[in-house]
matplotlib code that plots the C-alpha trace (Angstrom):
import matplotlib.pyplot as plt

x = [-36.8, -39.8, -42.2, -44.9, -42.6, -42.6, -39.4, -38.5, -36.3, -33.5, -30.8, -27.7, -25.4, -22.0, -18.6, -17.0, -17.0, -16.5, -19.3, -21.7, -21.1, -21.6, -24.8, -26.1, -25.3, -27.0, -30.1, -30.3, -30.0, -33.1, -35.0, -34.7, -33.8, -30.8, -28.7, -25.7, -24.2, -20.8, -21.8, -24.7, -24.6, -24.7, -27.6, -29.5, -29.2, -30.4, -33.3, -34.5, -34.4, -36.2, -37.2, -36.4, -39.0, -36.3, -32.9, -30.0, -27.8, -24.3, -24.2, -20.6, -19.3, -17.0, -18.8, -22.5, -23.5, -26.0, -28.3, -28.4, -29.4, -32.1, -33.7, -33.3, -34.7, -37.8, -38.3, -38.0, -40.5, -42.1, -43.0, -39.3, -38.4, -34.8, -32.6, -29.4, -26.3, -23.2, -20.2, -20.4, -23.8, -25.2, -28.6, -28.3, -27.7, -30.3, -32.9, -31.8, -32.1, -35.6, -36.7, -35.4, -37.5, -35.5, -37.6, -34.7, -31.0, -28.6, -25.0, -22.5, -22.0, -25.7, -26.5, -29.0, -31.7, -31.5, -31.6, -34.7, -36.4, -35.8, -37.1, -40.2, -40.7, -41.0, -40.0, -37.7, -39.3, -37.7, -38.2, -41.3, -43.0, -42.3, -40.7, -37.0, -36.4, -34.0, -30.6, -29.4, -26.4, -23.1, -21.7, -19.0, -21.7, -23.7, -20.4, -19.7, -23.2, -23.0, -19.7, -21.2, -24.3, -22.1, -19.8, -22.8, -24.2, -20.9, -20.9, -17.9, -15.7, -13.6, -12.3, -15.8, -17.1, -14.2, -15.1, -18.8, -17.9, -15.4, -12.4, -9.2, -9.2, -6.5, -8.5, -11.5, -9.4, -8.1, -11.7, -12.8, -9.9, -11.1, -13.7, -17.3, -18.3, -20.8, -23.7]
y = [-44.9, -43.1, -41.5, -44.1, -47.1, -49.0, -50.5, -53.8, -56.8, -56.9, -59.5, -58.2, -60.9, -59.9, -61.4, -57.9, -57.1, -53.3, -53.0, -55.2, -53.3, -49.9, -51.0, -52.5, -49.3, -47.2, -49.3, -49.3, -45.5, -45.5, -47.4, -50.9, -54.1, -55.4, -58.6, -59.4, -62.6, -63.1, -66.2, -68.3, -70.9, -68.2, -66.4, -69.7, -70.3, -66.8, -67.0, -70.3, -69.1, -65.8, -65.1, -61.5, -59.4, -58.1, -59.4, -57.8, -60.5, -60.2, -62.2, -63.5, -65.0, -67.8, -71.1, -71.2, -68.1, -65.4, -67.0, -70.2, -68.0, -66.2, -69.5, -70.7, -67.4, -67.6, -71.3, -70.5, -67.6, -66.6, -63.2, -62.2, -59.5, -60.0, -57.6, -58.9, -56.7, -57.2, -55.4, -57.5, -56.9, -58.4, -58.8, -62.6, -62.7, -60.0, -62.1, -65.3, -63.5, -62.3, -65.8, -67.2, -64.7, -61.5, -58.3, -56.3, -56.4, -53.5, -53.0, -51.7, -49.1, -48.8, -46.6, -47.5, -45.3, -47.0, -50.4, -49.5, -48.1, -51.4, -53.4, -51.2, -51.5, -47.7, -45.8, -42.9, -39.7, -36.7, -33.2, -32.8, -35.9, -38.2, -41.6, -41.7, -43.1, -45.9, -44.8, -45.9, -48.1, -47.3, -49.6, -50.7, -51.6, -53.6, -55.4, -56.2, -57.5, -59.7, -61.1, -61.8, -63.5, -65.7, -66.6, -67.5, -69.6, -71.4, -72.1, -69.9, -71.7, -68.9, -71.0, -72.0, -68.5, -67.1, -69.6, -68.6, -64.9, -65.4, -63.9, -65.3, -66.6, -64.2, -61.2, -62.4, -62.8, -59.2, -57.9, -59.9, -58.6, -55.0, -53.6, -53.7, -50.9, -48.4, -47.2]
z = [-75.8, -77.4, -75.0, -75.7, -75.6, -72.3, -70.9, -72.5, -71.5, -74.0, -74.6, -76.3, -77.9, -79.2, -78.8, -78.8, -75.1, -75.5, -78.0, -76.0, -72.8, -74.4, -76.1, -72.8, -71.0, -73.8, -73.7, -69.9, -69.9, -72.0, -69.3, -70.6, -68.6, -70.4, -70.2, -72.2, -73.6, -75.4, -77.3, -78.6, -75.8, -73.1, -74.9, -75.2, -71.4, -70.6, -73.1, -71.7, -68.1, -69.0, -72.6, -73.6, -75.3, -77.6, -78.7, -80.5, -82.1, -83.8, -86.9, -86.7, -83.5, -82.7, -82.6, -83.7, -85.7, -84.9, -87.5, -85.4, -82.4, -84.3, -85.0, -81.4, -79.9, -82.1, -81.2, -77.5, -77.7, -81.0, -79.5, -79.1, -81.6, -82.9, -84.8, -86.4, -86.3, -88.4, -89.7, -92.9, -94.3, -97.5, -99.0, -98.8, -95.1, -94.5, -96.3, -94.5, -91.1, -91.8, -93.1, -89.7, -87.8, -87.3, -87.6, -89.0, -90.0, -89.4, -90.3, -87.7, -86.6, -85.5, -82.5, -79.7, -81.2, -84.6, -82.9, -80.7, -83.8, -85.7, -82.7, -82.4, -86.2, -86.5, -89.6, -89.3, -90.6, -92.4, -91.2, -93.4, -91.9, -94.9, -94.5, -95.4, -98.8, -99.3, -100.4, -103.8, -103.1, -104.8, -107.5, -105.0, -102.5, -105.0, -106.0, -102.3, -101.7, -104.9, -103.7, -100.3, -101.7, -104.1, -101.2, -99.1, -101.9, -102.1, -98.3, -97.7, -100.3, -101.8, -104.7, -105.7, -105.3, -107.4, -110.2, -110.0, -110.1, -113.0, -111.2, -109.9, -106.3, -105.2, -106.6, -104.6, -101.4, -101.8, -102.2, -99.1, -97.0, -97.4, -95.1, -96.3, -98.5, -97.0, -99.0]

ax = plt.figure().add_subplot(projection="3d")
ax.plot(x, y, z, "-o")
ax.set_aspect("equal")
plt.show()
């Protein structure tokens, strides 16, 4: 927590129990009041009983997705600042998350300081005081994001996405089975 930042109520929603508990502990160690939920339904109940100031939402969970929860949290309390976390980042899902009301979108692994900075809306600075410049993504990262956007446009239909990309369905499945490419 930055020296000028007051403690906040934070809701952490992630189906990965170990990750959720570590993040809750890290945020609580920074002085925040933190609650956790393992799925969208549990998060909705917590938010309706006491709306959090901030929320950290995993994109992919069993049942309703994190995108559904972003929409619900903003509907419950438009002042709630939401950051979406995912291990499978793409430009298309980032844009969708922001359109639904998220203030930022981070790919895992993200540490507690990065998450708090995103929730605060602060820009990280370099040693000389200038704002960090965006990294130029690698060709492999651009390809991964293009595939994810196309798959999203095809509502997850791999066969239809493969046709749209002009590649064989099995080739697309092999690419999708690999971990997301980092910058």
